[in-house]
C-alpha positions in Angstrom: 180.7 -6.9 -7.9 182.8 -7.2 -10.6 185.3 -8.8 -8.6 182.4 -11.5 -7.6 181.3 -11.8 -11.0 185.1 -13.0 -11.8 185.6 -15.0 -8.4 181.9 -17.2 -9.6 183.2 -17.1 -12.6 186.8 -18.7 -12.4 185.3 -21.0 -10.0 182.9 -21.9 -12.1 184.8 -22.6 -15.1 187.5 -24.6 -13.0 185.0 -26.8 -11.5 183.4 -27.6 -15.0 186.7 -28.1 -16.5 187.4 -30.5 -14.0 183.9 -32.1 -14.2 184.9 -32.5 -18.1 188.4 -34.4 -17.8 186.8 -36.8 -14.9 183.8 -37.4 -17.6 187.0 -37.6 -21.0 189.2 -40.2 -18.4 186.0 -42.1 -17.5 184.5 -42.3 -21.2 188.0 -43.5 -22.4 187.7 -46.3 -19.7 184.5 -47.2 -21.2 184.9 -47.5 -24.9 188.7 -49.1 -24.1 186.0 -52.1 -22.0 183.4 -51.7 -25.5 186.5 -52.6 -27.7 187.7 -55.2 -25.3 184.2 -56.4 -25.6 183.8 -56.9 -29.2 187.2 -58.2 -29.8 186.3 -60.8 -26.6 183.4 -61.7 -28.4 184.7 -62.4 -31.6 187.3 -64.7 -30.4 184.5 -66.1 -29.0 182.4 -66.8 -32.2 186.0 -67.7 -34.1 186.3 -70.8 -31.7 183.3 -71.5 -31.8 182.5 -71.9 -35.8 186.6 -73.0 -35.2 184.7 -75.9 -32.7 181.6 -76.8 -35.1 184.0 -77.5 -37.9 185.8 -80.0 -36.0 182.9 -82.1 -34.4 181.3 -82.0 -37.5 184.1 -83.3 -39.5 184.3 -86.1 -36.4 181.4 -86.7 -37.3 182.0 -87.9 -40.4 184.3 -90.1 -38.9 182.4 -91.6 -36.7 179.9 -92.5 -39.6 182.9 -94.0 -41.5 184.4 -96.3 -38.9 179.9 -97.3 -38.2 180.0 -97.8 -42.1 182.9 -100.2 -41.5 181.4 -101.5 -39.0 178.7 -102.4 -41.1 180.9 -103.8 -44.1 182.4 -106.0 -41.1 178.6 -107.8 -39.8 177.6 -108.3 -44.0 181.0 -110.4 -44.6 180.3 -112.6 -41.5 176.8 -112.9 -42.4 177.3 -114.1 -46.1 180.4 -116.5 -45.0 177.9 -117.7 -42.7 175.2 -118.1 -46.0 177.8 -120.4 -46.9 178.6 -122.5 -44.8 173.7 -123.4 -45.2 174.0 -123.0 -48.9 177.6 -124.1 -50.3 178.5 -121.3 -52.6 181.7 -120.6 -52.3 181.1 -117.1 -54.1 179.6 -116.2 -50.6 182.4 -116.9 -48.7 184.9 -115.3 -51.1 182.6 -112.0 -50.8 182.3 -112.1 -47.3 186.1 -112.6 -46.8 186.6 -109.6 -48.9 183.9 -107.4 -46.8 185.8 -108.5 -43.8 189.2 -107.1 -44.9 187.6 -103.7 -46.5 186.0 -103.4 -43.1 189.1 -103.8 -41.2 191.0 -101.5 -43.4 188.3 -98.5 -42.8 188.3 -99.4 -38.9 192.1 -99.3 -39.5 192.4 -96.4 -41.9 190.0 -94.3 -39.2 190.8 -94.9 -35.8 193.6 -92.8 -35.0 192.2 -89.7 -36.9 188.9 -89.9 -35.0 191.1 -90.4 -32.1 192.6 -87.3 -33.3 189.1 -85.4 -33.8 187.9 -86.0 -30.6 191.4 -84.7 -29.1 191.2 -81.3 -31.9 187.5 -81.1 -30.3 188.0 -81.5 -26.8 191.0 -78.6 -27.1 188.2 -76.3 -29.2 185.8 -76.6 -27.1 188.4 -76.1 -23.8 188.9 -73.2 -25.5 185.8 -71.9 -26.8 184.6 -71.8 -22.9 187.9 -69.6 -21.9 186.8 -67.0 -24.2 183.5 -67.4 -23.1 184.5 -66.7 -19.5 186.4 -63.6 -21.1 183.7 -62.5 -22.2 181.3 -62.4 -19.1 183.7 -60.9 -17.6 184.6 -57.8 -19.8 180.5 -57.5 -19.8 180.4 -57.3 -16.1 183.5 -54.8 -16.3 181.5 -52.7 -18.1 178.5 -52.5 -16.8 180.8 -52.1 -12.7 182.0 -49.0 -15.0 178.4 -47.4 -16.1 177.2 -47.6 -12.7 180.5 -45.9 -11.8 180.4 -43.5 -14.3 176.8 -42.4 -13.5 177.6 -42.6 -10.2 179.8 -40.1 -10.0 177.7 -37.8 -12.7 175.5 -37.7 -10.3 177.9 -35.8 -7.8 179.5 -34.1 -10.6 176.2 -32.6 -10.8 175.5 -32.0 -7.6 178.7 -30.6 -7.1 178.0 -27.9 -9.9 174.9 -27.0 -7.9 176.3 -26.5 -5.3 179.2 -24.3 -6.5 176.2 -22.5 -8.3 174.5 -21.9 -4.7 177.7 -21.0 -3.1 178.6 -17.8 -6.3 175.2 -16.5 -5.3 175.3 -16.1 -2.3 178.4 -15.0 -2.2 177.2 -12.2 -5.4 174.4 -11.4 -3.3 176.8 -10.9 -0.3 179.4 -8.9 -2.0 176.5 -6.6 -3.5 174.9 -6.4 0.1 178.2 -4.7 1.4 178.7 -2.5 -0.9 175.0 -1.4 -1.0 175.7 -0.9 2.7 179.2 1.1 1.8 177.3 3.4 -1.1 174.4 4.2 2.2 176.9 4.5 4.5 179.2 6.8 2.8 176.1 9.3 1.2 175.2 9.5 4.9 178.0 11.3 5.9 178.0 13.8 3.2 174.4 14.6 4.1 173.9 18.9 4.4 172.1 19.7 7.1 168.3 21.2 6.7 167.0 24.5 7.5 164.4 23.1 9.6 167.3 20.9 11.5 168.8 23.8 12.7 165.9 25.9 14.4 164.7 22.6 16.2 168.6 22.3 17.8 168.1 26.2 18.4 165.0 25.4 20.4 166.1 22.7 22.6 168.8 24.8 23.2 166.9 27.4 24.4 165.1 25.0 26.7 
């Protein structure tokens, strides 16, 4: 009986140890994937903030350009008015407005182009980081499904081991009882009435 318990205990502890190591490995993999997801989300958020900042800068430059275009229109209107009313001051003011509008246009044209390129670059990086984040989420979901399946198989394996070990113990106990019964039966003394019965049978 002791041998049966020892074998079953060894088997149970071995399967439990194996399952524990397997779970540890899967747990480490899941933790690594979750850390990766946090990093990807952080990178995606950084790209989003940078993109929003670049868009805000581009919008401000566009507003400056629109303001310059409006000054150019005002200058043209003042020149047209000076032709009607003969006021030289209107013409001079119109020319100054148009000159200021041209300076604004030249100043912001290159900056708007550079800002547009920066927005395009940051937008592309943001999209790439979002894809990487979605991929990490998919990996985590797949790992979770795999862990659940492994846990179910491990639990079923431990249950099967428990039943096999229990059956082995019961069979061992039954064999031991049968051997003990056989030993007791072989050493049993002959009772008196058994001898008398035997004599009567012989006389017949």
